[in-house]
C-alpha positions in Angstrom: -20.8 -62.8 -30.5 -22.1 -59.2 -29.1 -25.6 -57.9 -29.5 -26.2 -55.0 -32.0 -29.1 -52.9 -31.6 -30.1 -50.6 -34.5 -33.1 -48.3 -34.7 -35.8 -49.2 -37.2 -36.7 -46.7 -40.0 -40.2 -45.9 -40.3 -40.5 -47.5 -43.8 -43.0 -50.0 -44.6 -40.3 -52.6 -45.7 -38.3 -52.2 -42.4 -41.6 -52.5 -40.2 -42.6 -55.7 -42.1 -39.4 -57.3 -40.9 -40.0 -56.1 -37.7 -43.5 -57.3 -37.2 -42.5 -60.8 -39.0 -39.9 -61.3 -36.1 -42.6 -61.1 -33.7 -44.7 -63.9 -35.5 -41.7 -66.1 -36.2 -40.5 -66.3 -32.7 -43.8 -68.3 -31.8 -43.8 -70.6 -34.5 -45.2 -73.9 -33.6 -47.0 -72.6 -30.5 -50.5 -73.4 -30.3 -51.3 -70.7 -27.8 -50.0 -67.7 -29.6 -52.3 -65.8 -32.1 -50.6 -63.6 -34.7 -51.8 -60.2 -35.5 -53.3 -59.1 -38.8 -49.9 -58.3 -40.5 -51.2 -55.2 -42.4 -52.8 -53.8 -39.3 -49.7 -54.3 -37.2 -47.5 -52.6 -40.2 -50.0 -49.7 -40.2 -50.1 -49.1 -36.7 -46.2 -48.5 -36.7 -46.4 -46.2 -39.6 -46.6 -42.5 -39.0 -48.5 -41.9 -42.3 -50.8 -44.3 -41.4 -51.6 -44.2 -37.8 -53.2 -41.1 -36.6 -51.8 -41.6 -32.9 -48.5 -40.2 -34.4 -50.4 -36.7 -34.2 -49.4 -36.8 -30.7 -47.0 -39.5 -30.1 -43.3 -39.9 -30.8 -42.2 -43.2 -31.3 -38.9 -45.2 -31.9 -38.6 -49.1 -32.8 -35.4 -50.8 -32.1 -34.3 -54.5 -33.4 -31.4 -56.5 -31.7 -29.3 -58.6 -33.8 -26.6 -61.4 -33.2 -24.6 -62.7 -36.1 -26.9 -60.5 -38.2 -30.1 -62.6 -37.0 -33.0 -60.7 -35.4 -33.2 -61.9 -31.8 -35.4 -59.2 -30.4 -37.6 -56.1 -30.6 -39.0 -53.3 -28.7 -40.9 -49.8 -29.5 -40.5 -46.7 -27.4 -43.7 -44.7 -27.2 -44.2 -41.3 -25.5 -48.0 -40.2 -25.5 -48.0 -36.5 -24.9 -51.7 -36.4 -24.5 -51.6 -39.0 -21.5 -48.4 -37.2 -19.9 -50.3 -33.9 -20.1 -53.3 -35.5 -18.5 -51.4 -37.2 -15.6 -48.6 -34.5 -15.2 -46.1 -37.3 -15.4 -43.0 -37.7 -17.9 -43.4 -41.4 -18.9 -42.4 -43.5 -21.8 -44.3 -46.5 -22.7 -42.8 -49.7 -24.4 -44.5 -52.0 -26.6 -44.4 -54.6 -29.4 -41.7 -56.1 -27.2 -40.2 -59.7 -28.2 -37.0 -61.5 -27.5 -35.2 -64.5 -27.2 -34.5 -66.0 -23.7 -31.1 -64.2 -23.3 -30.0 -61.7 -20.4 -27.6 -59.9 -23.2 -30.1 -59.7 -25.6 -32.9 -58.3 -23.2 -30.6 -55.9 -21.6 -29.3 -54.3 -24.9 -32.9 -54.1 -26.0 -34.2 -52.2 -23.1 -31.3 -50.1 -22.8 -31.8 -48.8 -26.1 -35.3 -47.9 -25.5 -34.6 -46.2 -22.3 -31.7 -44.3 -23.3 -34.1 -43.1 -26.0 -36.7 -42.2 -23.6 -34.2 -40.4 -21.4 -32.9 -38.3 -24.2 -36.7 -37.2 -24.8 -36.7 -36.0 -21.0 -38.6 -38.9 -19.7 -38.2 -40.3 -16.1 -40.4 -43.4 -16.1 -41.0 -46.6 -18.4 -44.1 -48.6 -18.4 -45.4 -51.3 -20.5 -46.3 -53.2 -22.5 -48.4 -50.7 -23.7 -49.2 -49.3 -27.1 -50.2 -45.8 -28.3 -53.7 -45.9 -27.1 -56.0 -48.3 -25.7 -56.8 -49.7 -29.0 -53.6 -51.3 -29.0 -52.7 -54.5 -27.2 -51.3 -54.0 -23.6 -50.6 -56.1 -20.6 -47.7 -58.7 -20.4 -48.9 -62.3 -19.9 -47.9 -63.4 -16.2 -50.2 -66.3 -16.0 -52.4 -68.6 -18.3 -49.4 -69.4 -20.7 -51.2 -72.6 -21.6 -54.3 -70.9 -22.9 -54.8 -69.8 -26.6 -54.8 -66.3 -27.0 -57.2 -64.1 -28.7 -56.8 -61.3 -31.3 -57.0 -58.5 -28.8 -54.4 -59.6 -26.4 -50.7 -60.1 -26.2 -49.1 -63.7 -25.9 -45.7 -64.1 -24.5 -43.4 -66.7 -23.3 -43.3 -67.4 -19.4 -39.6 -66.0 -19.4 -40.7 -62.6 -20.1 -41.8 -61.4 -16.8 -38.8 -63.2 -15.3 -36.6 -60.9 -17.2 -39.0 -57.8 -16.4 -38.5 -58.4 -12.6 -34.7 -59.1 -13.3 -34.2 -56.0 -14.7 -36.1 -54.2 -11.8 -39.3 -53.7 -13.1 -42.4 -53.8 -10.8 -46.0 -54.2 -11.1 -48.1 -51.3 -12.2 -51.3 -52.6 -13.1 -52.7 -56.0 -13.6 -55.5 -57.1 -16.1 -57.5 -60.4 -15.6 -59.5 -62.4 -18.3 -62.2 -64.8 -18.0 -63.7 -67.6 -20.1 -67.4 -67.8 -19.7 -69.7 -70.6 -20.6 -72.5 -69.2 -22.5 -76.0 -70.3 -21.1 -78.6 -72.0 -23.4 -81.2 -69.1 -22.2 -80.7 -65.7 -20.6 -80.1 -66.3 -16.7 -83.5 -65.5 -15.1 -82.2 -62.8 -13.0 -80.6 -61.0 -15.8 -83.8 -61.1 -17.8 -85.8 -59.9 -14.9 -83.4 -57.0 -14.3 -83.3 -56.1 -18.1 -87.3 -55.8 -18.3 -87.2 -53.6 -15.1 -84.3 -51.3 -16.5 -86.1 -51.3 -20.0 -89.0 -50.2 -18.6 -87.9 -47.5 -15.7 -85.8 -45.9 -18.2 -87.4 -46.0 -21.3 -84.6 -47.8 -23.1 -84.5 -50.2 -26.1 -82.5 -52.1 -28.1 -81.7 -51.1 -32.0 -80.8 -54.2 -34.4 -78.8 -53.3 -37.4 -78.9 -55.5 -40.8 -76.3 -53.0 -42.6 -72.8 -52.1 -41.2 -73.0 -48.9 -43.4 -76.1 -47.8 -41.4 -74.4 -48.7 -38.3 -71.5 -46.5 -39.1 -73.7 -43.6 -40.5 -76.0 -43.3 -37.7 -73.9 -44.4 -34.3 -70.4 -44.5 -35.6 -69.2 -41.2 -34.1 -71.7 -41.8 -31.0 -70.1 -45.1 -30.4 -66.4 -43.7 -30.1 -67.7 -40.7 -28.2 -69.1 -43.3 -25.6 -65.9 -45.3 -25.4 -64.0 -41.8 -24.7 -66.7 -40.9 -22.0 -66.9 -44.7 -20.5 -63.2 -45.4 -20.3 -61.8 -42.0 -19.5 -60.7 -42.9 -15.8 -59.3 -46.1 -16.8 -55.5 -46.9 -16.2 -53.4 -45.4 -19.2 -56.5 -44.3 -21.0 -55.7 -42.0 -24.1 -58.7 -40.0 -25.4 -59.4 -40.9 -29.0 -58.9 -37.8 -31.2 -61.3 -37.1 -34.2 -58.9 -38.1 -36.5 -58.4 -41.5 -34.6 -62.3 -42.1 -34.8 -62.3 -41.6 -38.1 -59.7 -43.9 -38.6 -61.3 -46.8 -36.6 -64.5 -46.2 -37.8 -63.4 -47.0 -41.4 -60.9 -49.4 -40.2 -63.2 -51.6 -37.7 -66.8 -51.1 -38.0 -66.9 -53.0 -41.4 -65.5 -56.3 -39.8 -68.6 -56.3 -37.5 -70.8 -59.5 -37.3 -73.9 -57.3 -36.5 -75.6 -60.2 -34.6 -72.8 -59.8 -32.1 -73.2 -56.2 -31.6 -75.9 -54.7 -29.2 -76.7 -51.0 -29.4 -79.1 -49.7 -26.3 -80.5 -46.2 -26.8 -82.9 -44.0 -24.9 -86.2 -42.8 -26.1 -84.8 -40.0 -28.1 -82.4 -42.7 -29.7 -79.4 -41.5 -28.2 -76.9 -44.1 -27.5 -76.4 -45.2 -23.9 -75.1 -48.8 -23.9 -72.9 -50.4 -26.5 -71.7 -54.3 -26.5 -69.4 -55.2 -29.2 -68.3 -58.8 -29.5 -66.8 -61.0 -32.6 -66.4 -64.4 -33.5 -63.1 -65.6 -32.3 -60.6 -65.0 -35.1 -57.9 -66.9 -33.1 -57.8 -70.2 -35.1 -58.3 -68.4 -38.5 -55.1 -66.0 -37.8 -53.2 -69.1 -36.6 -54.0 -70.9 -39.9 -53.3 -67.9 -42.0 -50.3 -66.6 -40.2 -51.8 -63.2 -40.0 -51.5 -62.8 -43.7 -54.9 -62.4 -46.0 -52.8 -63.6 -49.0 -52.6 -65.9 -50.6 -55.5 -68.2 -49.0 -55.5 -66.3 -45.5 -58.6 -64.6 -46.2 -60.6 -67.8 -46.4 -60.1 -68.7 -43.0 -60.7 -64.7 -41.9 -64.0 -65.1 -43.9 -65.0 -68.1 -42.2 -64.3 -66.8 -39.0 -66.5 -63.6 -39.8 -69.3 -65.8 -40.8 -69.3 -66.8 -37.0 -67.9 -70.5 -37.8 -66.3 -70.9 -34.5 -67.4 -72.2 -30.9 -66.1 -69.0 -29.4 -67.1 -65.1 -29.4 -64.7 -62.6 -28.3 -66.3 -59.8 -26.0 -64.3 -56.8 -27.4 -65.7 -53.8 -25.1 -68.5 -52.9 -23.1 -69.3 -49.2 -22.5 -72.1 -47.7 -20.5 -72.9 -43.9 -20.4 -71.9 -42.4 -17.1 -75.8 -41.3 -16.5 -76.6 -44.8 -16.6 -73.7 -46.5 -14.8 -75.1 -49.1 -11.9 -78.7 -49.1 -13.4 -78.6 -52.5 -14.9 -77.9 -51.6 -18.4 -75.4 -54.4 -18.8 -78.1 -56.9 -18.1 -80.2 -55.3 -21.3 -77.1 -56.2 -23.4 -76.7 -59.6 -22.2 -80.5 -60.1 -22.6 -79.9 -58.9 -26.3 -76.6 -60.9 -27.0 -77.0 -64.3 -25.5 -80.1 -65.6 -27.7 -78.0 -64.5 -30.6 -74.9 -66.4 -29.4 -76.8 -69.6 -28.8 -78.4 -69.3 -32.1 -75.0 -68.6 -33.7 -73.6 -71.7 -31.9 -71.1 -70.1 -29.6 -70.4 -72.4 -26.6 -67.9 -69.9 -24.9 -67.1 -66.2 -24.7 -63.8 -64.8 -24.0 -63.9 -61.6 -21.7 -60.7 -59.8 -22.8 -58.7 -58.0 -20.5 -60.5 -56.3 -17.3 -58.5 -54.3 -14.7 -58.3 -56.6 -11.7 -59.5 -53.8 -9.3 -62.5 -52.9 -11.6 -65.1 -55.0 -9.5 -68.0 -53.5 -11.3 -67.2 -55.2 -14.5 -66.4 -58.6 -13.0 -69.5 -58.8 -11.0 -71.3 -59.0 -14.2 -70.1 -62.9 -14.8 -71.5 -63.7 -11.4 -74.7 -65.3 -12.9 -72.5 -67.2 -15.3 -70.4 -70.4 -15.1 -66.8 -68.8 -15.7 -63.2 -69.1 -14.8 -60.2 -67.0 -14.8 -57.8 -68.2 -17.1 -55.1 -65.3 -17.9 -53.6 -62.5 -16.2 -51.3 -59.8 -17.6 -49.3 -57.0 -16.4 -48.0 -53.5 -16.9 -44.6 -53.1 -15.6 -43.1 -49.9 -14.4 -39.4 -48.5 -13.7 -37.7 -45.3 -13.1 -35.4 -44.4 -15.9 
């Protein structure tokens, strides 16, 4: 039977089916980590996600015999296009069965929509902004994913290359063994940096106080530190307000490091979280009826792995050893909480400064992901 591709209306009931297809496709795969369903739905609803203030998007579902066999979301980020002077369409939330006809029909629909909007290039997988998942897995298919990354079957990149897509950027990921104590060199550098620049660590016992004192500064620092990274979309104030309310309440404060100067100005930030991978697998990405229990256990740190979500250093303090301060603060907390491993999550392969920070640890590169590009 022929493939029928339909545009998806931006209604919660339609988006819910769209999200569920992406979960059902990986049923029984022990490496796939489903997203939080409610969060995924909200990301695709214009009245929920403030990125729609400056983005256009259209989602499509492919059907065969009235059964869903593929999905894709076409996105135009106007802020990024204005910054780069390009006419680029992104694609994200892409999943499909291993079938040429399905994949071609799905991408043809997305590409035609992009051309109708005046776009000349397509890249992805990428989301509305850097707060969304990005990069198609091209190596490490036997490794369990994280809540911050995309998992896909090995046949995905094969189809991309068959359709004429080429590599535009790669990210690499590392699994790091957490030492029992701070490595001597890290501790020595941390002590020097602390004295030389009059920096200190601030610890919080209240998420509310963290949000009130550094919530805005935290995202301002992310905008500053990540400004030149591949495909970066600066967070607007509406996005910052949204993410402060959405995510800061989930943080386990032991796993957060805040570095400030003598005037209490934020200069360095390390945010990590207990791994939610197993909890999300057990819950299927749903909080109810019993998923909340698995999520709650993960939030309490009942796991042997911690996910390093982001590190951001003020430009003023780049290459001055502030990273060592972050590790000197976090490693004792990790050891106390029983974490044995840390997941780096994606780092651009050409970001040597970031990858150098693992040189004093026992680590291995275990995943690689890619953004593909093609002219429309």
